[in-house]
N, C-alpha and C positions, 0 to 999 in steps of 0.2 A: 503494499500500498504506499503510497507516495503523498500524503497529505502534508506532512511536514517532518522535520527533525533529519535524522542520519541516513536519508535515502539513499543517496548515492554511494555512501560507505557500504552499505547493504548490499546493493546491486553490484559494486565491485567485488566484495566478497563472495556473493554468489557464483559470479561469472568466473572468478580465479578457480573454484572448484568444478566448474564445466556446468553450473546450471544456467538454464536460460531464465532471466530476470526482466521481467517487464515492470514499468512503473504504473500503478492503478490508482485512478481517483474517482472512478465512476462505478456505480453497480454493475453496468453492462460488463466491465472487465474482469468479472470474477467468473464468466461463463469459460468453461474448459480449464480453468486453474488446478494444478497438481497440489498447490500448497500457497501459502501466505505468510509475508513477514509483515509484522507491525513494529517498526523501528522506534527507537528512541527519539525523544523530541520533548516538547512543551506539552505535557499532558492535557492542560486545560485547553489549548488550542486545537490538540487533535481531537479531543472529545466534542468540540464545537464544529469541527470539521465533518466529523463521522455522522453527527446528527443532521447537519445540512445537506450533506449528500446522502442521506439514508443509506449508510453503509452497515449498520449494525445487523440488520436481517441477513444481507448476503454473507458476511461473516459467520454470523450463526448457522446457516445452511452449509456452508463450507465445513465447518465443524461437524454438523451432523452427518455428513456424508462421509466422515472419518479422514479427512484430508488434514495433513500437518499444518499447524499454525505456529509461528516462531513469534514470540514477543519479547523484545529486547527492551529494558527500562520503562519508559512509559507504555510499550507494547504489553509488558507483563502486568502493569497497571489495570490496563484495559481487559484483560483476560482473566484476572482474578475473581473469584467468587467472593471474596471478602477483602474490604480495605478497613485498615485500622482507622478510626475516626471519621469516616465518610462512606457513602453508599457505593457500591459497585457498578462498574460499567456494563461490561457483557457479560460477566459470571460465569465462563465456561470453564475455567481451571480451578480444580478444588484445591486452592490455598488461599491463606491469609497474607496478605501484603502490608507491610510498613512502608509508605512513601518516605524519600529524602532520608531514608535511615542511615546512609553513610556520611551525613552532614549537608552542611549547605553547600553553594557554587564554590566559595574559597577554600573549601575542604577537599574539593575534588582531587582524585589521584589515579595513577595508573598503576599496575601491578601484574604479575603472573600469577595464573591459578592453574591448579591441576583439573582438568576434565577428561577423565579417563575414557569417556565415548568419542572423544577427539583425537585420541592417541596418547603417546608417551610424552609429547613436547608440551612445555608449559604454555597456557593460553594467554596472550596480552590482554588483559582485560581493561576497561576506562570506566571508572565510578564517578559519576558527573551527577549529583545529587540522587544517587541510586537508590531505588528500594532494594528490600530484601524481604524474603519469605519467613514468616513467624509460625506457620503451622500448615501442614500437609494432610491430605487424606490418603487412604490406601490407594494403592494404584499410581500414585506418584513416586518416581524414582528421582533421588536428589543427585544431582550431577557435580555440582560444585558447590563449595562454600569458600568464604573468606574470614578468617578469624571466628569461625564458628557460626557464622550467618550465612543463611543458605541464600546462593546467588542464582543458582540456575538448577531447574527441574524438566523432568519429561512425564508427560502424562501417558501411563501406559493403557489406560481404558478409558473410552470416549464418552464417560459421565460423571456427573457431580456426586461426590461420595461425601459422607460425614467427615471431619478431621479425624484422622488416627492419632495425631500427637501434635503438640505444641514443641517448638524448637526453640 
């Protein structure tokens, strides 16, 4: 999805690994997709644009068809079933998320994290007002954490489930 945020960076990363990546801004663009990336960016702006362009339902339909959806930073916030101290947006991923959990803008940082699913090389992660996951349901596989805070997960079952544990 190419509404706002780190769109070009995500397209470049996907193309680097051989995926065809196309920017999508309208509901018609969802036809025939094999998956979707909701990139990081300014979540308030992304939310307004999702509403303006009526993209919530096409995203939910893609999820219902079992297609993979990657949400980074603001994308994670939009996918989460629960947000601490506010209402969720799409509610597709059975996790509880804390926004801006690694600090404010001036406390942003880059570091390497281990993501076994991506191989043995450390992954260069950027934390800019990044969220973390504070609770997961069964069916959620934790992929990576930084200082004990879950930073990446994978949904193993395509439905919402009650939380199995707080993290």
